[in-house]
N, C-alpha and C positions, 0 to 999 in steps of 0.2 A: 672918511670911514666908509668901507664898502658894506652896504646893507641890502643886497638884492633879496635876501630871505624875508626881510621886513615888508618889502613891497608886495610879496605874495601872501602876506598875512594881514593885509589891511582890513579884511573881513573880521578877523579876530579882534583887532584894535578897535574898530568901529563898534562892533557889538558889545565888547566889554565896556567901552566908554559910555555907550547908550544905557547899558544895564546899571552902571554906577550912578548915572544921573537919575534914572528911574527909582533906584533904591533909595537915594537920599531925598528926592522929592516926595516919594510915598511915605517915607519915615517922618519927614517934617509935617506932612499933611495929616496923617493919622495921629501924630503926637498933639497937634493943635486941636483936633476934634475930640480926642479921648481924654487928654490930660489938661490941655490948655497951656498957652504960652509957647515960647520958642524952645526948640529942643537943645539949643546951645552947643551944637556940633560936638556932641558927646562921643567919647571913644567907643562906646557901645555900638553906635550907628555905623562907625567905620569898621568895627569888628564884624558886624553882621554883613556889611557890604563885601568885605574881603572874603568871608566864608562863602558867600553866594558866588563870587567870581571864581574861586578855586573849585568849588563843586561843579560849576557849569563847565569849566575848562576840562576837568577830569572826566566828565560825562560826555565830552565831545560836542557840546552845544555850539561852540564857536568854530567848529571845523567846517570845511567846505561840504555842502550837501550834494548828494547824488540826485539826479533828476528822477524822482519816483513819485507815483501818485499818492503814496502814503506819507509824504514828507510833512504835511500839516499834523497828522496824527503823531508822527515821531517827535516833532517839535514840542507838542503838548505833553507827551509822555516824559521827555527829558526835562522840561521845565518843572513839571510836577515832582519828578524825582529830585531835582535840585532843591525845591522848596521843602520836600520831606526831610532831606538830609540836613538842611539848615535848621528846621524845626527841631530835629533830633539833637543837633549840636547845641542849640540854645537851651533845651530842657536839660541836657546832660551838664552843661555849664552851670545852670541854676542849681542843680542837685549837688554838684561838687563844691560850688562856692557858697551853697546854702543861701542863695538869693531867692527869698520866698515872697517878698512883698514888693518887688520892683513892678511898677505899673506896666512897664513895657514888656513884661514876661507873660501877662495874662492873655488868654486867647482872644479877648475883646480887642487887643492891640495887634498881636502877632498874626492872627488869621486874616484880618482885613489887609494888613500890610503886605503879607505874602501874596494875597490874591491880586492886589494892585501890581506888585512886582512881576508876577507871572504874566498878567495881561500886557503890561508895558513891554516886557521883554519879547513876548510873541509878536507884538505890534512892530517892534524894531526889526525883528528877523523878516517879517513879511514885507515891510517897506524896503529893506535892503535887497531882498530877492527880486522885487519888481524893478528896482533901479539897476540891477546887475545886468548890463547889456554888454555885448561884445565890443571891446575897445577899438580904437582907431587901428587901421591896418598898419603893418610894419613894412619897412623897406630894409632888408638885411643886406649887409655887405659881406659877400662870401665868394670864394673861388668855386669852380665846378666840383672839385673833389669835396670841399666842405659842404656843398649843397647835397651831395650824395650821402654824406654822414648824417646830415640833419634829417633827410627823408627816411633813412634807416632807423634813426632814433625815434622819430614820430610813429613810424609803422610798428615798432616794438612796443610803444606805449599805447597803441590803439588810437592815435590822434591823427588829424589831417592838417595839412599846411594851409589852413584857411586864413584869409585876410593878410597874407604875407607875400610880398614881392621880394625878389632877390637880385641884387646887383652883383654880377660875377667879376667885379674888380676889387682887389684888396684895398683896404684903407691906405692912403698915402701914395697909391700908384695910379689914381684915376687921371684920365686925360681931361682937358677942360670941358669937353662935351659931356663926359660922364659926371663931372662935378656939377654941371648945369642940371642934369637929370636929378641928382640928389637934392640940390637946392630947391628945384621945382616941387619935388616930392614933399620936402619939409613945409613948403608954402601951402600945400594942399592939406596939411595936417597929419601926414604919415610920420610915424616914429622911426627914425633911422638909427641903426646901431650895428656894431659888429656882431658876428654870429655867436662868438663865445659869450658875450654879454647877454644876448637874447636867450641863450640856453640857460644861463644862470637865473634869469628872471622868470622864464616860462616853465622850464623843466626842473628847476631847483637842483641841477647837477651839471657837470661839464664833461662831455665825452672826451676820452683821452686823446683822440686825434686832433682836438681843437685846443689842447692845453699847450701853452708856451712855457717850457721849463726855464728859459732865460730870465723870466721875471723873478724866479726864486734866487738867482745868483746876484741880482742887483737890488733885491728887496722890494720891487714894485708888486703891489697886490699880495704881499705876504707880510702880515703884521707880527707873526711870532718869531721874529729874529732873536736868536739867543742873546741874552743880556739886556734886551730892551725892556721898557716898563711893563708892557702887556705880557711879555714872556715871564717876568718875575711875578706879576699879579696872578697869572695862571698857575704858576708853581705854588704860590702861597695858598690859593684856593684849593689846589690838589691836596696839600698837606692837611689843611684845616678840615676839609670835607671828608677825607679818608679817615682821619682820627675820630671825628664825630660819628661817622657811619659805623666804624668798628665797635665803638662803645655802645651804640644804640642797637646793633644787630648781634652782639655777642651771645645773648640767650638764644636767639634764633639759630645761630651757627651751631651751638651745642646741641640743640634739639635735632637739627638736620643730621648731624654726625651720629647721634644716637639711633635715628631711624635707619640710616645707611647700614650701621653695624647690625641692627636687628634683622634687616631684610636678608642679607646673604653672608654676613660675617667677614666680608672682604675689607680691603683698605678703605680708609675714610677719604683720602685725598688722591688726586690724580695730577701728576706733573709731567710736562712735556716741554721740549724746546720750541720756542717761537722766535720770530724775527722782530727785534726791537728797533729803536731809532737808529738810523743810518745802517740798518741791516745787521746790527750786532745780535748775538744770540742771548736770549733771556729765558729764565725758567718761568713757565706759566703754571700756577697752582689753582686747581678747582676742586670743589667737592665732587667725588666720583658719582656720575649719573649713569654709567653704562656697566655692563657685566664685566667681570674681571678679565675675561679673555676676549674682549670686544675687538681687538686688533690682531687676533691670532692669524687671520688670513691676509693681513696687510693693511696699510693705511687707506682709508677712504672717507669721503664726506659723510656726515650724518644727514639723514633724510627724514621727512615727515613720517611718523609712525615707525621709525627705525626699531626693529625688534631687539637691538642691543641695549636700548635704554631700559633701565629698571623701572619698576612702578614708582618707587620713591623719586628716582631721577626724573621721571616725567614731570612731577610737580615742582621739583627744584628748578628745572629748566623753565617751566612755565612762569614762575615768579622770579627768575634770575637769581635765586638764592645761591646757586652753585658758583656764581661769579664772585661772591663776597670775599673769599680768601685772597683775591687779587688786590684788595685794598692794601695789603702789606707791600706789594710791589709798587703801588702808588707812593707809599711813604718812603720807600727806598730810592725812588727816582727813576725806576725802570719803566714805569707806566704813568699814565695820566688818567684822571676821571673821564675826560672827553678826548677822543682821538680815534684814528683808524684802528680797527680790531687787529691784533697781531695774528699772523698766519703761520702755518708750519713751513719750515724751510724746504722740506721735501716737496710740498705742493707748490711752493712759490717758484721753483725751477721750471715747472711746467707752465705756470701762469705767466711768468716773465717772457717765455719764448713765444707766447701766443697773444699777449695783450700789450700794446704799446704804452709806454710811460708807467709801467706797473711799479717800478722801484721808487717812483716819486712819493708814494705813500709812506715811505720810511723817513721822510723829511721831518716828521713829527713823532713824539712819543706815542706809542700805541695806547688805546684807552679802553676802559671798561664798557663805555657806550660811545656812540659816535653818530654822525649824520647818516651814514649808510645804514646803521642798525635801526634807526627810528623811521627811516624812509623806504626801506626795502626789506622784503621777507628774507628768511634764512637762506643763504646761498649754498648751493650744492652742485655747482657745475662751473665750467670755465666761463660760460655766458653770464651766469649770475655774478661771478667774480668781476667780470668786466663792467657790469652795470654798477656793482658796489664801488668799483674804483672811480666811476664817474662822480659818485657822491663824495668819496674821499677827496678827490681833486677840487670839488666845489668847496669843501671845508678848508682845504689847504689855502685856497685863495681868499676865503672870507672869515677865517678863524678869528675869534675875539671873544671878550667876556660876554657880550650880549647873545651871540650865537650859542655859546656854551650854556648859558642859562636856558635858552630855548630848548636845546637838546636835553638838558636835565629835566625840564618840565615834560617834554614829550616822552622821555624814558619812564618817568613816574606815571604818566598817563597809561602807557602800555602795561606797566607792572600792576597798577591798580585794576586794570581790566583783565588781568590774567593772561596777557598776550606777550609775555616776556620774550619769546622767540619769534614774534611776528611783528609786522609793521604795515603801514599803509603804502601802497605802491606809488601813489600820486605825489608823495613828498610834501603834501600840504596838510598833513594830519594834525599839525600843531595849532 
């Protein structure tokens, strides 16, 4: 199973695991001091722990930190925010369930426990940051042309090729002397790998020039082959998830439609042709977020602060409420919950002429959200479309249930933060 995205999120796994241990140890200790006896691995403790981990993830406590002087203050603020949310959830649960006499709900239990959890969590983040050092150098196997691609990608991302040596011989074509160099490098502790694998691990995307389409034809590195178990599992998850989301968000959809009608009296929905799986045309339906005559002067990309977007449309886009009607397309099989976003055929003709491997994104059903959507800001140019394609190709090579769950969680994180049309450029925001 290909899991390069998991390697880049070891920080998340380590910090979440550390917090879980701190949560349970602190619970057991306070229980022993305040109540006496063993806590008995109650479901309540696990419920509290799950709530803390969810709140911490949504607040971004486990995301990669930027090197700032105020990082300690930010850590403290987010930890206190997670504690406040957990305390609010516990009190709300007590009120709804009428749990009035539970000893673990009194402030003499909750406040000391949350205090220990906050201190323990901050200690774990501090220790991990101090041990986060630059890893062993890499020896990449790449051709001169591929080296130019890598340098261009790193320059665009504002990164340098530090700690990396490049062998300009392709894998499988080295002469004995070159193989000797590779073996000697491995003996010195260098990590040797092909350039495409290195990009997947370090950049969390795959530049189109480095993608080998032959792997799709023979099934290597492509898990979502039609008819296989993972393909059927994904389709089952799409149907179940779309049905539940439609039921849960039906009142929100009705309210949004009412606000659209009250604002300008125009149509509630907006429909347009998009490219679906294998390039077939599908109808994409959204709540209308732009003025009725938004495309009177021709088709063009939406931009930040676009004057064509209505006041109601601004909020619908921010929380991605305008995308909810597409759940019907998921149920019909034209779309998936997770996959490359469908593009307009008129724009794709231009993109295909300027971006190599662009049509490969049609290998999968288009999705409501995707790896490109949670890792890259809203695209409004050919250069942005090329960058988003690199994320789509990464998803194409690594698609699977676990990655879909990660994308769903990152999407929820963006929506809760009111950043529905935004994302983190680093690709490590999850």
